[in-house]
N, CA, C and O atoms as a CHARMM CRD file, in Angstrom:
* protein
*
  272
    1    1 MET  N     75.36300  82.68100 105.27300 PROA 1      0.00000
    2    1 MET  CA    74.37400  82.71300 106.46400 PROA 1      0.00000
    3    1 MET  C     74.37300  81.82600 107.48900 PROA 1      0.00000
    4    1 MET  O     74.49600  80.61800 107.28900 PROA 1      0.00000
    5    2 THR  N     74.19300  82.51100 109.04300 PROA 2      0.00000
    6    2 THR  CA    74.36400  81.71400 109.94700 PROA 2      0.00000
    7    2 THR  C     72.49900  81.45300 110.44800 PROA 2      0.00000
    8    2 THR  O     71.58700  82.21200 110.12000 PROA 2      0.00000
    9    3 THR  N     72.35900  80.21100 111.27700 PROA 3      0.00000
   10    3 THR  CA    71.03500  79.55600 111.57700 PROA 3      0.00000
   11    3 THR  C     71.09900  79.85800 113.16500 PROA 3      0.00000
   12    3 THR  O     72.04600  79.66300 113.92700 PROA 3      0.00000
   13    4 LEU  N     69.95600  80.33400 113.41700 PROA 4      0.00000
   14    4 LEU  CA    69.87400  80.46700 114.93600 PROA 4      0.00000
   15    4 LEU  C     68.79900  79.55900 115.29600 PROA 4      0.00000
   16    4 LEU  O     67.90200  79.40800 114.46600 PROA 4      0.00000
   17    5 SER  N     68.72500  78.73800 116.73600 PROA 5      0.00000
   18    5 SER  CA    67.92400  78.17300 117.23300 PROA 5      0.00000
   19    5 SER  C     67.39400  78.76800 118.44100 PROA 5      0.00000
   20    5 SER  O     67.91600  78.67200 119.55100 PROA 5      0.00000
   21    6 ILE  N     66.08700  79.52700 118.09800 PROA 6      0.00000
   22    6 ILE  CA    65.76900  80.34800 119.64800 PROA 6      0.00000
   23    6 ILE  C     64.25500  79.98200 120.15700 PROA 6      0.00000
   24    6 ILE  O     63.33700  80.17300 119.36000 PROA 6      0.00000
   25    7 PRO  N     63.97800  79.48300 121.41000 PROA 7      0.00000
   26    7 PRO  CA    62.86200  79.71500 121.83300 PROA 7      0.00000
   27    7 PRO  C     62.05900  80.69900 121.94500 PROA 7      0.00000
   28    7 PRO  O     62.40000  81.68300 122.60200 PROA 7      0.00000
   29    8 ILE  N     60.73300  80.62700 121.27800 PROA 8      0.00000
   30    8 ILE  CA    59.83600  81.78200 121.15600 PROA 8      0.00000
   31    8 ILE  C     58.55700  81.31000 122.20500 PROA 8      0.00000
   32    8 ILE  O     58.58500  80.17200 122.67400 PROA 8      0.00000
   33    9 SER  N     57.62500  82.09100 122.48700 PROA 9      0.00000
   34    9 SER  CA    56.40800  81.75300 122.79700 PROA 9      0.00000
   35    9 SER  C     55.38800  81.50300 121.96500 PROA 9      0.00000
   36    9 SER  O     55.29800  81.95600 120.82400 PROA 9      0.00000
   37   10 SER  N     54.49400  80.68900 122.57700 PROA 10     0.00000
   38   10 SER  CA    52.95400  80.41300 121.26500 PROA 10     0.00000
   39   10 SER  C     52.69600  81.34000 120.37700 PROA 10     0.00000
   40   10 SER  O     52.68400  81.26900 119.14900 PROA 10     0.00000
   41   11 GLU  N     52.43200  82.45900 121.28200 PROA 11     0.00000
   42   11 GLU  CA    51.54000  83.69900 120.91500 PROA 11     0.00000
   43   11 GLU  C     52.55300  84.21600 119.55700 PROA 11     0.00000
   44   11 GLU  O     52.01300  84.40200 118.46600 PROA 11     0.00000
   45   12 LEU  N     53.92800  84.40700 119.71500 PROA 12     0.00000
   46   12 LEU  CA    55.12500  84.96600 118.58500 PROA 12     0.00000
   47   12 LEU  C     54.94500  83.85800 117.43500 PROA 12     0.00000
   48   12 LEU  O     55.15500  84.12000 116.25100 PROA 12     0.00000
   49   13 ALA  N     54.55300  82.64900 117.87500 PROA 13     0.00000
   50   13 ALA  CA    54.97600  81.47800 116.83900 PROA 13     0.00000
   51   13 ALA  C     53.61700  81.59500 115.84600 PROA 13     0.00000
   52   13 ALA  O     53.71900  81.39700 114.63600 PROA 13     0.00000
   53   14 ALA  N     52.42200  81.91400 116.44100 PROA 14     0.00000
   54   14 ALA  CA    50.95600  81.90000 116.05500 PROA 14     0.00000
   55   14 ALA  C     51.15400  83.44300 115.27800 PROA 14     0.00000
   56   14 ALA  O     50.37200  83.76100 114.38300 PROA 14     0.00000
   57   15 PHE  N     52.10100  84.22100 115.64100 PROA 15     0.00000
   58   15 PHE  CA    51.95700  85.54800 114.83300 PROA 15     0.00000
   59   15 PHE  C     52.66600  85.62900 113.51700 PROA 15     0.00000
   60   15 PHE  O     52.39300  86.41600 112.61000 PROA 15     0.00000
   61   16 ILE  N     53.85400  84.48800 113.52000 PROA 16     0.00000
   62   16 ILE  CA    54.67700  84.21000 112.43600 PROA 16     0.00000
   63   16 ILE  C     53.82500  83.52200 111.53800 PROA 16     0.00000
   64   16 ILE  O     53.69500  83.80600 110.34800 PROA 16     0.00000
   65   17 GLU  N     53.27400  82.65200 112.11500 PROA 17     0.00000
   66   17 GLU  CA    52.46200  81.61400 110.80600 PROA 17     0.00000
   67   17 GLU  C     51.12600  82.26700 110.27200 PROA 17     0.00000
   68   17 GLU  O     50.41300  81.80600 109.38000 PROA 17     0.00000
   69   18 SER  N     50.86900  83.75300 111.18900 PROA 18     0.00000
   70   18 SER  CA    49.60500  84.64400 110.27200 PROA 18     0.00000
   71   18 SER  C     50.51300  85.13400 109.19200 PROA 18     0.00000
   72   18 SER  O     50.08400  85.06300 108.04000 PROA 18     0.00000
   73   19 LEU  N     51.94200  85.71600 109.44000 PROA 19     0.00000
   74   19 LEU  CA    52.21500  86.44600 108.28300 PROA 19     0.00000
   75   19 LEU  C     52.63800  85.30000 107.33600 PROA 19     0.00000
   76   19 LEU  O     52.64600  85.64900 106.15600 PROA 19     0.00000
   77   20 VAL  N     52.91200  84.30200 107.51500 PROA 20     0.00000
   78   20 VAL  CA    53.11800  83.25800 106.22500 PROA 20     0.00000
   79   20 VAL  C     51.86200  83.11700 105.59500 PROA 20     0.00000
   80   20 VAL  O     51.64800  83.54300 104.46000 PROA 20     0.00000
   81   21 LYS  N     50.93800  82.47300 106.36200 PROA 21     0.00000
   82   21 LYS  CA    49.56700  82.79000 105.47500 PROA 21     0.00000
   83   21 LYS  C     48.86700  83.87400 105.34900 PROA 21     0.00000
   84   21 LYS  O     47.76700  83.65600 104.84200 PROA 21     0.00000
   85   22 SER  N     49.06800  84.92900 105.60500 PROA 22     0.00000
   86   22 SER  CA    48.54700  86.27400 104.72600 PROA 22     0.00000
   87   22 SER  C     49.60400  86.40400 103.56300 PROA 22     0.00000
   88   22 SER  O     49.15800  87.13500 102.67900 PROA 22     0.00000
   89   23 GLY  N     50.87600  85.92000 103.28600 PROA 23     0.00000
   90   23 GLY  CA    51.74500  86.20400 102.40300 PROA 23     0.00000
   91   23 GLY  C     52.61400  87.56700 102.56900 PROA 23     0.00000
   92   23 GLY  O     53.39800  88.14500 101.81600 PROA 23     0.00000
   93   24 ARG  N     52.11700  87.84100 103.93400 PROA 24     0.00000
   94   24 ARG  CA    53.45300  89.15200 104.39900 PROA 24     0.00000
   95   24 ARG  C     54.71100  88.71900 104.28900 PROA 24     0.00000
   96   24 ARG  O     55.66400  89.48600 104.15400 PROA 24     0.00000
   97   25 ALA  N     54.79500  87.57600 104.33400 PROA 25     0.00000
   98   25 ALA  CA    56.50000  86.92800 104.72500 PROA 25     0.00000
   99   25 ALA  C     56.43400  85.56100 103.50400 PROA 25     0.00000
  100   25 ALA  O     55.42000  84.86600 103.43200 PROA 25     0.00000
  101   26 SER  N     57.01600  85.44200 103.06900 PROA 26     0.00000
  102   26 SER  CA    57.41700  84.21400 102.06700 PROA 26     0.00000
  103   26 SER  C     57.75600  82.61300 103.06800 PROA 26     0.00000
  104   26 SER  O     57.62800  81.56600 102.43300 PROA 26     0.00000
  105   27 ASN  N     58.03400  82.54500 104.07800 PROA 27     0.00000
  106   27 ASN  CA    58.10000  81.91400 105.11100 PROA 27     0.00000
  107   27 ASN  C     58.72800  82.17300 106.16800 PROA 27     0.00000
  108   27 ASN  O     59.51500  83.11900 106.17000 PROA 27     0.00000
  109   28 LYS  N     58.50600  81.31200 107.43500 PROA 28     0.00000
  110   28 LYS  CA    58.99700  81.55400 108.80100 PROA 28     0.00000
  111   28 LYS  C     59.96000  82.77900 108.96900 PROA 28     0.00000
  112   28 LYS  O     59.77200  83.86800 109.51000 PROA 28     0.00000
  113   29 ALA  N     61.33700  82.11600 108.16600 PROA 29     0.00000
  114   29 ALA  CA    62.80200  82.58700 108.29000 PROA 29     0.00000
  115   29 ALA  C     62.26500  84.18700 107.59000 PROA 29     0.00000
  116   29 ALA  O     62.37800  85.25300 108.19400 PROA 29     0.00000
  117   30 ASP  N     61.82000  84.06800 106.54400 PROA 30     0.00000
  118   30 ASP  CA    61.91600  85.36100 106.05400 PROA 30     0.00000
  119   30 ASP  C     60.84800  86.72600 106.90300 PROA 30     0.00000
  120   30 ASP  O     60.91400  87.91600 106.59600 PROA 30     0.00000
  121   31 ALA  N     59.96700  86.16700 107.93800 PROA 31     0.00000
  122   31 ALA  CA    58.91700  86.72400 108.73800 PROA 31     0.00000
  123   31 ALA  C     59.99200  87.12900 109.94000 PROA 31     0.00000
  124   31 ALA  O     59.55400  88.06600 110.60700 PROA 31     0.00000
  125   32 VAL  N     61.17000  86.69700 110.33800 PROA 32     0.00000
  126   32 VAL  CA    61.98400  86.86700 111.45100 PROA 32     0.00000
  127   32 VAL  C     62.67300  87.59300 110.99300 PROA 32     0.00000
  128   32 VAL  O     62.75700  88.67100 111.58100 PROA 32     0.00000
  129   33 ARG  N     63.45800  87.41200 109.81900 PROA 33     0.00000
  130   33 ARG  CA    64.45000  88.77800 109.14800 PROA 33     0.00000
  131   33 ARG  C     64.05700  89.80000 108.77200 PROA 33     0.00000
  132   33 ARG  O     64.88700  90.63100 108.40200 PROA 33     0.00000
  133   34 ARG  N     62.67400  90.10700 108.73000 PROA 34     0.00000
  134   34 ARG  CA    61.71800  91.06300 108.24400 PROA 34     0.00000
  135   34 ARG  C     61.49600  91.66300 109.90500 PROA 34     0.00000
  136   34 ARG  O     61.59800  92.88300 110.03600 PROA 34     0.00000
  137   35 ALA  N     61.29300  91.09200 110.76000 PROA 35     0.00000
  138   35 ALA  CA    61.03400  91.79800 112.07800 PROA 35     0.00000
  139   35 ALA  C     62.53700  92.16900 112.60300 PROA 35     0.00000
  140   35 ALA  O     62.79900  93.20900 113.20700 PROA 35     0.00000
  141   36 LEU  N     63.38300  91.25500 112.30900 PROA 36     0.00000
  142   36 LEU  CA    65.09500  91.80000 112.97100 PROA 36     0.00000
  143   36 LEU  C     65.45800  93.53900 112.29900 PROA 36     0.00000
  144   36 LEU  O     65.89300  94.51900 112.90400 PROA 36     0.00000
  145   37 THR  N     65.04500  93.36800 110.75800 PROA 37     0.00000
  146   37 THR  CA    65.63100  94.34100 109.72100 PROA 37     0.00000
  147   37 THR  C     64.75500  95.56300 110.47700 PROA 37     0.00000
  148   37 THR  O     65.32200  96.64400 110.63700 PROA 37     0.00000
  149   38 TYR  N     63.50000  95.40400 110.89700 PROA 38     0.00000
  150   38 TYR  CA    62.69700  96.45600 110.91300 PROA 38     0.00000
  151   38 TYR  C     63.27300  97.08100 112.41600 PROA 38     0.00000
  152   38 TYR  O     63.62900  98.25400 112.52800 PROA 38     0.00000
  153   39 PHE  N     63.29300  96.32700 113.27400 PROA 39     0.00000
  154   39 PHE  CA    63.80100  96.53500 114.38100 PROA 39     0.00000
  155   39 PHE  C     65.51500  97.00000 114.14200 PROA 39     0.00000
  156   39 PHE  O     65.78100  98.01700 114.78300 PROA 39     0.00000
  157   40 ALA  N     66.29400  96.62700 113.61500 PROA 40     0.00000
  158   40 ALA  CA    67.54700  97.55500 114.02500 PROA 40     0.00000
  159   40 ALA  C     67.25800  98.95400 112.61700 PROA 40     0.00000
  160   40 ALA  O     68.14400  99.63600 112.10000 PROA 40     0.00000
  161   41 GLU  N     66.16800  98.99200 112.40000 PROA 41     0.00000
  162   41 GLU  CA    66.21100 100.27300 111.29800 PROA 41     0.00000
  163   41 GLU  C     65.68600 101.08500 112.33300 PROA 41     0.00000
  164   41 GLU  O     66.26400 102.14200 112.58400 PROA 41     0.00000
  165   42 GLU  N     64.83000 100.80300 112.87700 PROA 42     0.00000
  166   42 GLU  CA    63.87600 101.43200 114.34800 PROA 42     0.00000
  167   42 GLU  C     65.23500 102.08800 115.45200 PROA 42     0.00000
  168   42 GLU  O     65.27000 103.20700 115.96500 PROA 42     0.00000
  169   43 GLN  N     66.19500 101.04300 115.57000 PROA 43     0.00000
  170   43 GLN  CA    67.12500 101.38300 116.65300 PROA 43     0.00000
  171   43 GLN  C     68.01700 102.66800 116.13500 PROA 43     0.00000
  172   43 GLN  O     68.39200 103.62200 116.81600 PROA 43     0.00000
  173   44 ALA  N     68.29900 102.36700 114.43100 PROA 44     0.00000
  174   44 ALA  CA    68.91200 103.49600 113.94500 PROA 44     0.00000
  175   44 ALA  C     68.51500 104.80900 114.25900 PROA 44     0.00000
  176   44 ALA  O     69.09100 105.73300 114.83100 PROA 44     0.00000
  177   45 VAL  N     67.00700 104.63800 113.57900 PROA 45     0.00000
  178   45 VAL  CA    66.13200 106.42000 113.39300 PROA 45     0.00000
  179   45 VAL  C     66.69100 106.82500 114.64700 PROA 45     0.00000
  180   45 VAL  O     67.42200 107.81400 114.69300 PROA 45     0.00000
  181   46 ASN  N     66.30600 105.88200 116.08300 PROA 46     0.00000
  182   46 ASN  CA    66.39200 106.51700 117.51500 PROA 46     0.00000
  183   46 ASN  C     67.80300 106.63200 117.76800 PROA 46     0.00000
  184   46 ASN  O     68.02000 107.03300 118.91100 PROA 46     0.00000
  185   47 ALA  N     68.49100 106.48700 117.31200 PROA 47     0.00000
  186   47 ALA  CA    69.96100 107.07400 117.66600 PROA 47     0.00000
  187   47 ALA  C     70.21200 108.63400 116.68100 PROA 47     0.00000
  188   47 ALA  O     70.95100 109.57500 116.97100 PROA 47     0.00000
  189   48 VAL  N     69.44900 108.50000 115.65000 PROA 48     0.00000
  190   48 VAL  CA    69.69900 109.38000 115.25800 PROA 48     0.00000
  191   48 VAL  C     68.68000 110.92800 115.82100 PROA 48     0.00000
  192   48 VAL  O     68.94400 112.12900 115.75900 PROA 48     0.00000
  193   49 LEU  N     67.70900 110.32000 116.24700 PROA 49     0.00000
  194   49 LEU  CA    66.29700 111.63800 116.92700 PROA 49     0.00000
  195   49 LEU  C     67.33100 111.56600 118.38900 PROA 49     0.00000
  196   49 LEU  O     67.40400 112.64300 118.98100 PROA 49     0.00000
  197   50 GLU  N     67.85400 110.79200 118.79700 PROA 50     0.00000
  198   50 GLU  CA    68.57000 111.32900 120.29800 PROA 50     0.00000
  199   50 GLU  C     69.64200 111.99700 119.95900 PROA 50     0.00000
  200   50 GLU  O     69.98400 112.76700 120.85700 PROA 50     0.00000
  201   51 ALA  N     70.33100 112.02100 119.00700 PROA 51     0.00000
  202   51 ALA  CA    71.59500 112.70700 118.74000 PROA 51     0.00000
  203   51 ALA  C     71.07300 113.92400 118.20200 PROA 51     0.00000
  204   51 ALA  O     71.72100 114.86100 118.66800 PROA 51     0.00000
  205   52 GLN  N     70.06400 114.35800 117.32100 PROA 52     0.00000
  206   52 GLN  CA    69.51000 115.43400 117.27900 PROA 52     0.00000
  207   52 GLN  C     69.30800 116.20800 118.45500 PROA 52     0.00000
  208   52 GLN  O     69.66700 117.38400 118.40900 PROA 52     0.00000
  209   53 ARG  N     68.77000 115.74100 119.56000 PROA 53     0.00000
  210   53 ARG  CA    68.47000 116.25400 120.75800 PROA 53     0.00000
  211   53 ARG  C     69.54300 116.70400 121.21200 PROA 53     0.00000
  212   53 ARG  O     69.36400 117.77500 121.79200 PROA 53     0.00000
  213   54 GLU  N     70.84300 116.27200 121.20300 PROA 54     0.00000
  214   54 GLU  CA    71.96100 116.73400 122.18000 PROA 54     0.00000
  215   54 GLU  C     72.24800 118.21500 121.70300 PROA 54     0.00000
  216   54 GLU  O     72.25200 118.65500 120.55400 PROA 54     0.00000
  217   55 PRO  N     72.50100 118.90400 122.97400 PROA 55     0.00000
  218   55 PRO  CA    72.50100 120.26600 122.84700 PROA 55     0.00000
  219   55 PRO  C     73.76700 120.83900 122.47100 PROA 55     0.00000
  220   55 PRO  O     73.64800 122.02500 122.16000 PROA 55     0.00000
  221   56 ASN  N     75.09800 120.33000 122.38800 PROA 56     0.00000
  222   56 ASN  CA    75.90000 120.44000 121.72800 PROA 56     0.00000
  223   56 ASN  C     76.21300 120.10200 120.47400 PROA 56     0.00000
  224   56 ASN  O     77.35800 120.36600 120.10700 PROA 56     0.00000
  225   57 LEU  N     75.26600 119.43000 119.50300 PROA 57     0.00000
  226   57 LEU  CA    75.14500 118.82700 118.29400 PROA 57     0.00000
  227   57 LEU  C     75.45800 119.75400 117.25800 PROA 57     0.00000
  228   57 LEU  O     74.58100 120.54900 116.91900 PROA 57     0.00000
  229   58 LYS  N     77.01500 119.78600 116.48200 PROA 58     0.00000
  230   58 LYS  CA    76.93300 120.57600 115.52800 PROA 58     0.00000
  231   58 LYS  C     77.29100 119.47500 114.38600 PROA 58     0.00000
  232   58 LYS  O     77.87200 118.39400 114.48600 PROA 58     0.00000
  233   59 GLY  N     76.67900 120.20800 113.16000 PROA 59     0.00000
  234   59 GLY  CA    76.96600 119.33000 112.00500 PROA 59     0.00000
  235   59 GLY  C     75.38000 119.26200 111.01600 PROA 59     0.00000
  236   59 GLY  O     74.26500 119.48800 111.48600 PROA 59     0.00000
  237   60 ASN  N     75.68200 118.89800 109.59900 PROA 60     0.00000
  238   60 ASN  CA    74.86600 118.76000 108.93700 PROA 60     0.00000
  239   60 ASN  C     73.83400 117.20200 109.52600 PROA 60     0.00000
  240   60 ASN  O     74.47200 116.20300 109.19400 PROA 60     0.00000
  241   61 LEU  N     73.16000 117.00100 109.89600 PROA 61     0.00000
  242   61 LEU  CA    71.72300 115.73400 110.27800 PROA 61     0.00000
  243   61 LEU  C     72.33400 114.33400 109.21000 PROA 61     0.00000
  244   61 LEU  O     72.44300 113.15700 109.55500 PROA 61     0.00000
  245   62 ARG  N     72.71000 115.04200 107.64200 PROA 62     0.00000
  246   62 ARG  CA    72.47900 114.01500 106.99300 PROA 62     0.00000
  247   62 ARG  C     74.17700 113.11200 107.05900 PROA 62     0.00000
  248   62 ARG  O     74.53700 111.96500 106.79300 PROA 62     0.00000
  249   63 ASP  N     74.83700 114.30100 107.53800 PROA 63     0.00000
  250   63 ASP  CA    76.17600 113.65400 107.34200 PROA 63     0.00000
  251   63 ASP  C     76.18500 112.79000 108.85300 PROA 63     0.00000
  252   63 ASP  O     76.56900 111.62100 108.82900 PROA 63     0.00000
  253   64 LEU  N     75.85000 113.26500 109.85600 PROA 64     0.00000
  254   64 LEU  CA    75.38000 112.42300 111.03400 PROA 64     0.00000
  255   64 LEU  C     74.82600 111.12900 111.13400 PROA 64     0.00000
  256   64 LEU  O     75.22300 110.25600 111.90500 PROA 64     0.00000
  257   65 MET  N     73.59200 111.00600 110.06800 PROA 65     0.00000
  258   65 MET  CA    73.11600 109.78700 109.87900 PROA 65     0.00000
  259   65 MET  C     74.25900 109.03500 109.25200 PROA 65     0.00000
  260   65 MET  O     74.49500 108.00600 109.88600 PROA 65     0.00000
  261   66 LYS  N     74.90200 109.18100 108.40100 PROA 66     0.00000
  262   66 LYS  CA    75.54700 108.10700 107.80400 PROA 66     0.00000
  263   66 LYS  C     76.77100 107.50900 108.75900 PROA 66     0.00000
  264   66 LYS  O     77.14400 106.33600 108.71900 PROA 66     0.00000
  265   67 LYS  N     77.22600 108.34800 109.46900 PROA 67     0.00000
  266   67 LYS  CA    78.28600 107.47700 110.72400 PROA 67     0.00000
  267   67 LYS  C     77.09400 106.30400 111.96500 PROA 67     0.00000
  268   67 LYS  O     77.46900 105.45000 112.76800 PROA 67     0.00000
  269   68 ILE  N     76.20300 106.58900 111.75900 PROA 68     0.00000
  270   68 ILE  CA    75.53500 105.92500 112.57900 PROA 68     0.00000
  271   68 ILE  C     75.58700 104.03800 112.06000 PROA 68     0.00000
  272   68 ILE  O     74.99100 103.19700 112.73300 PROA 68     0.00000
C-alpha cells in the first residue's frame, strides 16, 4: 500500500473528522479511501452512461460495462 501526503482545506479536514466521529469511517484514512472509491465508481458509471448516448453504439450494455 502506498501512503500519500496531501494538503486539504480545513473544511475537508473537519468533514473527515465528522465522518470518523459519527462512525461512518473507522479512521481518517478509511474516510479518504471511501471517498476515492466512491469517486472512481461514479466515474465508471458516467463513462457507461456517456457510452450509452453514443449514436453508433452497438452491443450489449453489460458487455460494454465489463470493458470499462
